Every structure is written in structure tokens, then in C-alpha cells.
C-alpha positions as CSV (number, residue, x, y, z in Angstrom):
1,X,134.2,87.1,70.7
2,X,132.5,90.5,72.8
3,X,131.4,88.3,76.3
4,X,130.1,90.3,77.8
5,X,127.7,91.8,74.9
6,X,126.6,88.6,74.3
7,X,126.0,88.0,78.2
8,X,123.8,91.4,78.0
9,X,121.9,89.9,74.9
10,X,121.0,86.2,76.6
11,X,119.9,88.1,80.1
12,X,117.3,90.5,77.9
13,X,116.2,87.2,75.9
14,X,115.9,85.8,79.2
15,X,114.1,88.9,80.8
16,X,111.8,89.6,78.0
17,X,110.9,85.7,77.9
18,X,109.8,85.7,81.3
19,X,107.7,88.8,81.0
20,X,106.1,87.2,77.9
21,X,104.9,83.6,80.1
22,X,103.9,86.1,82.6
23,X,101.4,87.9,80.8
24,X,98.7,86.1,80.4
25,X,98.9,85.7,84.1
26,X,98.9,89.5,84.7
27,X,96.1,89.4,82.0
28,X,93.8,87.2,83.0
29,X,94.2,88.7,86.7
30,X,93.2,92.2,86.2
31,X,90.4,90.8,83.8
32,X,88.9,88.9,87.1
33,X,89.3,92.4,88.8
34,X,87.4,93.8,86.7
35,X,84.7,91.7,86.2
36,X,84.3,91.2,89.9
37,X,84.3,95.0,90.2
38,X,81.3,94.7,87.2
39,X,79.3,91.9,88.4
40,X,79.2,93.4,92.3
41,X,77.1,92.6,94.0
42,X,76.5,89.0,93.5
43,X,75.0,88.4,96.9
44,X,73.6,89.9,100.4
45,X,75.8,92.4,101.7
46,X,76.3,93.0,105.5
47,X,76.8,95.8,108.1
48,X,78.0,95.8,111.4
49,X,77.7,98.1,113.2
50,X,77.0,98.7,117.4
51,X,74.1,98.2,119.5
52,X,70.7,99.3,118.7
53,X,69.6,102.4,119.5
54,X,73.0,104.2,119.3
55,X,73.7,106.9,116.1
56,X,75.6,104.2,114.0
57,X,72.5,102.0,114.3
58,X,70.4,104.8,113.1
59,X,72.2,105.8,110.4
60,X,72.8,101.7,109.1
61,X,68.8,101.6,109.7
62,X,68.1,104.6,107.3
63,X,70.8,104.1,104.5
64,X,70.2,99.7,104.5
65,X,66.8,99.7,102.1
66,X,68.3,102.0,99.8
67,X,71.0,100.3,99.9
68,X,68.9,97.1,98.9
69,X,67.6,98.8,96.2
70,X,70.5,100.8,94.4
71,X,72.5,97.4,95.0
72,X,69.8,94.9,93.7
73,X,71.0,92.8,96.5
74,X,69.6,92.2,100.1
75,X,71.3,94.2,102.6
76,X,71.1,93.1,106.4
77,X,72.2,94.9,109.5
78,X,74.3,93.3,111.9
79,X,74.5,94.8,115.5
80,X,78.0,93.7,117.9
81,X,79.2,95.7,120.7
82,X,81.5,98.3,119.1
83,X,85.2,96.5,119.8
84,X,83.8,93.1,118.1
85,X,82.1,94.7,115.7
86,X,85.0,97.0,114.5
87,X,87.1,93.7,114.6
88,X,85.3,91.9,112.7
89,X,85.0,94.0,109.8
90,X,88.9,94.2,110.1
91,X,89.0,90.6,109.9
92,X,86.4,90.0,106.7
93,X,87.2,89.6,103.0
94,X,88.3,92.5,101.1
95,X,85.1,92.1,98.6
96,X,82.8,94.6,99.3
97,X,80.4,92.5,100.8
98,X,81.1,93.1,104.5
99,X,80.7,96.9,105.4
100,X,81.4,98.6,108.9
101,X,79.2,101.8,110.1
102,X,81.1,103.6,112.8
103,X,82.2,106.3,114.1
104,X,85.7,108.5,115.3
105,X,85.8,105.3,118.0
106,X,87.0,103.7,115.4
107,X,90.8,105.7,115.4
108,X,90.1,107.1,118.7
109,X,90.2,103.9,121.2
110,X,93.0,102.8,119.4
111,X,94.8,105.9,120.6
112,X,93.6,105.1,124.4
113,X,94.5,101.6,124.5
114,X,96.0,98.5,122.0
115,X,93.1,97.4,119.8
116,X,93.3,94.4,117.6
117,X,93.0,96.8,114.4
118,X,94.7,99.6,112.7
119,X,92.7,102.3,111.9
120,X,94.4,103.4,108.8
121,X,96.1,100.0,107.4
122,X,93.0,97.9,108.0
123,X,90.0,99.9,106.7
124,X,89.2,101.1,103.5
125,X,86.9,104.4,104.4
126,X,83.8,104.7,102.1
127,X,81.7,107.9,102.8
128,X,81.1,110.2,105.8
129,X,77.8,109.6,106.4
130,X,76.4,111.8,109.1
131,X,77.8,114.3,111.8
132,X,76.7,115.0,115.2
133,X,77.7,118.7,116.6
134,X,78.4,119.0,120.7
135,X,77.5,121.8,122.6
136,X,79.0,123.8,125.3
137,X,76.3,124.2,127.5
138,X,76.2,125.9,130.5
139,X,74.2,125.7,133.8
140,X,72.1,129.0,134.2
141,X,73.7,130.1,137.2
142,X,77.1,130.4,135.7
143,X,77.4,134.0,135.3
144,X,77.9,133.8,131.3
145,X,76.5,134.3,128.3
146,X,79.3,133.5,125.9
147,X,82.5,131.7,125.0
148,X,84.4,134.6,126.0
149,X,83.1,135.1,129.6
150,X,83.2,131.4,129.8
151,X,87.4,131.5,129.3
152,X,87.4,134.5,131.3
153,X,85.6,133.4,134.2
154,X,87.4,130.1,134.4
155,X,91.0,132.0,134.2
156,X,90.1,133.6,137.1
157,X,89.1,130.7,139.1
158,X,91.6,128.1,137.8
159,X,90.2,124.9,138.9
160,X,86.8,125.9,140.7
161,X,84.6,124.8,137.3
162,X,84.1,121.4,136.6
163,X,82.5,119.6,133.6
164,X,81.4,116.5,132.6
165,X,81.4,113.6,131.0
166,X,80.1,109.9,130.2
167,X,83.4,107.3,130.5
168,X,86.9,108.5,130.4
169,X,88.3,108.6,126.4
170,X,84.7,109.1,125.0
171,X,84.2,112.5,122.8
172,X,82.9,115.4,125.2
173,X,85.5,114.2,127.6
174,X,88.0,114.6,124.3
175,X,86.1,117.7,123.4
176,X,86.8,119.4,127.0
177,X,90.0,118.5,127.2
178,X,90.8,119.9,123.8
179,X,89.0,123.2,124.6
180,X,91.6,123.3,128.2
181,X,94.3,122.7,125.8
182,X,93.4,125.6,123.3
183,X,91.9,128.3,125.7
184,X,94.4,127.5,128.0
185,X,92.2,127.1,131.3
186,X,91.8,124.7,134.1
187,X,88.2,123.4,134.6
188,X,88.4,119.8,136.5
189,X,87.3,117.0,134.4
190,X,84.0,114.7,136.2
191,X,83.9,111.7,134.6
192,X,80.1,109.2,134.8
193,X,79.2,106.2,133.9
194,X,77.1,107.4,130.5
195,X,75.8,110.4,129.1
196,X,72.8,110.4,130.9
197,X,74.3,110.8,134.5
198,X,76.4,113.3,132.9
199,X,73.4,115.5,131.5
200,X,72.0,114.9,134.9
201,X,74.8,116.2,136.8
202,X,74.7,119.5,134.9
203,X,70.9,119.5,135.2
204,X,70.9,119.6,138.9
205,X,74.2,121.8,139.3
206,X,76.7,119.4,140.4
207,X,79.3,120.4,137.3
208,X,78.9,124.0,135.3
209,X,79.9,123.1,132.2
210,X,79.5,120.3,129.3
211,X,80.2,119.3,126.2
212,X,77.1,117.4,125.3
213,X,75.2,116.3,122.2
214,X,72.4,118.2,120.6
215,X,69.2,116.0,120.9
216,X,69.2,115.5,124.8
217,X,70.5,119.3,125.4
218,X,68.0,120.8,123.2
219,X,64.2,120.5,125.3
220,X,66.7,121.9,128.8
221,X,68.0,124.8,126.0
222,X,64.6,125.9,125.3
223,X,63.1,125.6,129.1
224,X,66.0,127.3,130.7
225,X,67.6,124.8,132.2
226,X,70.5,124.8,130.4
227,X,72.1,127.8,128.7
228,X,73.8,127.2,125.1
229,X,77.1,129.5,124.4
230,X,78.3,127.8,121.4
231,X,78.4,124.7,118.5
232,X,82.1,122.5,118.3
233,X,81.7,122.6,114.9
234,X,84.0,124.7,111.8
235,X,81.1,126.4,110.9
236,X,78.0,127.6,112.1
237,X,75.5,124.8,112.0
238,X,71.8,125.0,110.6
239,X,70.2,122.5,113.5
240,X,71.3,125.6,116.2
241,X,70.4,128.7,114.1
242,X,72.2,131.9,115.3
243,X,74.3,130.0,117.9
244,X,78.1,131.2,117.2
245,X,81.3,128.2,117.1
246,X,83.2,127.9,120.0
247,X,86.2,128.6,117.2
248,X,85.2,132.1,116.9
249,X,86.1,132.3,120.2
250,X,89.2,129.8,120.5
251,X,90.7,128.6,117.4
252,X,91.4,125.3,117.1
253,X,88.3,124.2,118.9
254,X,86.6,122.2,116.4
255,X,85.0,118.4,117.1
256,X,81.9,116.5,115.7
257,X,80.9,113.0,115.9
258,X,81.0,111.5,112.1
259,X,79.1,108.2,111.3
260,X,81.5,107.2,108.5
261,X,80.7,103.5,106.1
262,X,83.7,101.8,106.1
263,X,85.2,98.1,103.9
264,X,88.1,96.4,105.1
265,X,91.0,97.3,103.6
266,X,92.1,96.7,100.0
267,X,88.3,96.0,98.9
268,X,88.4,97.3,94.9
269,X,88.5,101.1,94.4
270,X,85.8,100.6,91.7
271,X,83.7,99.0,94.4
272,X,84.2,101.6,96.6
273,X,83.3,104.3,94.7
274,X,80.1,102.7,94.2
275,X,79.5,102.2,97.5
276,X,80.0,106.3,98.7
277,X,77.8,107.4,94.8
278,X,74.8,105.3,96.5
279,X,75.2,106.5,99.9
280,X,75.3,110.0,98.8
281,X,72.2,109.3,96.9
282,X,70.4,107.9,99.7
283,X,71.0,110.1,102.5
284,X,70.4,113.4,100.0
285,X,66.8,112.1,99.5
286,X,64.4,114.8,101.1
287,X,62.6,112.3,103.6
288,X,66.2,110.3,104.4
289,X,67.6,114.3,105.3
290,X,64.8,115.0,107.8
291,X,64.8,112.3,109.2
292,X,68.9,112.9,110.2
293,X,68.3,116.5,111.1
294,X,65.6,115.5,113.3
295,X,67.8,112.9,115.6
296,X,70.2,116.1,115.5
297,X,72.5,115.6,112.7
298,X,74.0,116.6,109.5
299,X,73.6,115.3,106.6
300,X,77.1,114.6,104.8
301,X,77.7,112.3,102.1
302,X,81.4,112.5,101.2
303,X,83.8,110.9,99.1
304,X,86.3,108.1,100.5
305,X,88.9,110.7,100.1
306,X,87.4,112.8,102.6
307,X,86.6,110.3,104.9
308,X,90.2,109.4,104.9
309,X,91.4,112.9,105.5
310,X,89.2,113.4,108.5
311,X,90.3,110.3,110.0
312,X,94.4,111.2,109.6
313,X,93.8,114.6,111.0
314,X,91.5,113.7,113.5
315,X,93.9,111.2,114.9
316,X,96.8,113.4,114.7
317,X,95.3,116.2,116.7
318,X,93.5,114.7,119.8
319,X,96.6,111.8,120.0
320,X,98.5,115.4,121.1
321,X,95.2,116.0,123.8
322,X,95.3,112.2,125.1
323,X,99.1,112.1,125.3
324,X,99.2,115.8,126.9
325,X,96.2,115.5,129.1
326,X,97.4,111.4,129.8
327,X,94.4,110.2,129.1
328,X,94.0,106.2,129.2
329,X,90.9,103.9,129.1
330,X,89.9,102.4,132.1
């Protein structure tokens, strides 16, 4: 008797039987997932975002009516403080009925202080909706008219120039530290309680430099109270025609403020792709585009893959800046 062969055949038959017994369950699970994606959405959808008046809320209110029409279900907006909004969506069911509209604070905040969410493991990227560039602006009393001249002046007078920002860890603070790192200059950081006071400090000549948002800076650029040197996007921005990029003089100095749509991790891919397609359709409508541009933002409408790449690349780059500068959220 060939005992090893008999044992092998016995185990093989047992394995096949086990697979066959489990097959109906696998078919059922696959069928339910397919039906779930096909029937989506079957109820109202929530967009959870930060406080009213900010860029994330602005994007949500432009997109929500179009999603309501495109998906055939009511889309409602819930405003929560940024950290709470992010935590809520991280813990929500992965069924496509709870979305988060958030900026890069989603991945920057955990780099500054331990949070209750993981920016990679807890969220499925859907689409970059818009991106707001930063402008490198200076007080007109500063004798520079280009990024090259600013870098040369800063190198000749280390520690003599100041730049203003909102609170520790906000994007324009990280932009300043990134600029210092890649340009190899020493410009002193002066934080304020908000971007409004930081803008006023620059306008009043208390500081000489700022990486500011386009909306607040534009009127003062036109009046001559501020001088814009460059934009922080990778390519020149149509929002400020004729203005060069900082990266043309200081390679690697690229940073903007995106607003993205996110779903909880493990949301079915079919649902994520449908949401991305709906968002792209909505924000590329001429009237919607005009409203984004008027607010100082560029319309993007990306794939989920692009948002994922943006998140990972930004985290890798900014984690080094944060570590090297010793930045910790207060």
C-alpha cells in the first residue's frame, strides 16, 4: 500500500470539498458587493467639513448641489471644527455615505502632533477639487524685485529679515521653512494668531516677507502696498498672469493648499470612482469654475490616484521640513 499517496489524495479531496463548501459564500459576498455598488446611493449623503467661511466649506457648498442632482440623493453639509470633522469621517462606515472635504491639514496635522487618525490608512482619496497657490510677497520698502534678489539680500544679511505667518504649523509657516531650507537662507519666523494679523504686520512694515494667500494679497498688490515676487505652484498660475514661480529660482520650492474629497478607508472602489467622476463633472461647469477662480483657487478635478500621490509626496517632503526646523504644534 502506498500510504503517502493515499494520504495526499485524502488531503486533496478534503481541501477541494472545503473550497466547494465555501464557494457559495464567496459568490454571495461578491454579489452583495456588486449590488451595493450598483444601487449606490440609496439614501442621503453627508459632506463633513470644517467651519463655515473657509476654503473647504466653500468647495463643499459649490459641489454639493451638483452631487445631489448627479447622484439622485440629497447631499447635506455638516460643519465641524477641522480636527473633529476628520475624526468623524475616519470612524464612519466605509459605504460612501459620509465624505470629508479637507485640505492638507489632514496629513500635516499628524506630522505636528499625534492625532486619532492616520492620514494614509484611514482615508480613501476621491479627488482634488481645487488648489490655492501661495504668493511670495514683500513690503515695498524692501529693495528687491525678484526671488533672486530676495535670496541674495537674505544671504547678505542673515537673521535680519522676518516673515509673518498665522499659527505654528499652518501652510504658510511650512512654506517659509521650506523656502529657508531649499534657498539656504536665514529669515526669522514671526507667528501671529491668524493670517489676518500676519497680513497686517506685513502691510505695516513690522515684517518684510510673507507667503500669503492670493485673495487677501491681491488688492494690496494692485494698490502697491505689497510687492509680489512669485507664486509657489510648480507651474505659473493663470490666476496671476506674468508672475514667475519661486521654483524657477529656488528648485524644490513648491507648495499649495489643496482641497480634496475623501471617503473612509475601504470604501468600495466603484463608489469612489463614481464620486470622483461626479466631482469632475460638476467643477468643470463654466459657472462653477468661475466661482472657484474668483475665490483665488485653481480648479483641479483629479483622479483618486493623483490625490493619493499628492498626499504621500507632500508628507514625505514636509515631514523632513518639520523635523529639521523642530516645529511642533502648540
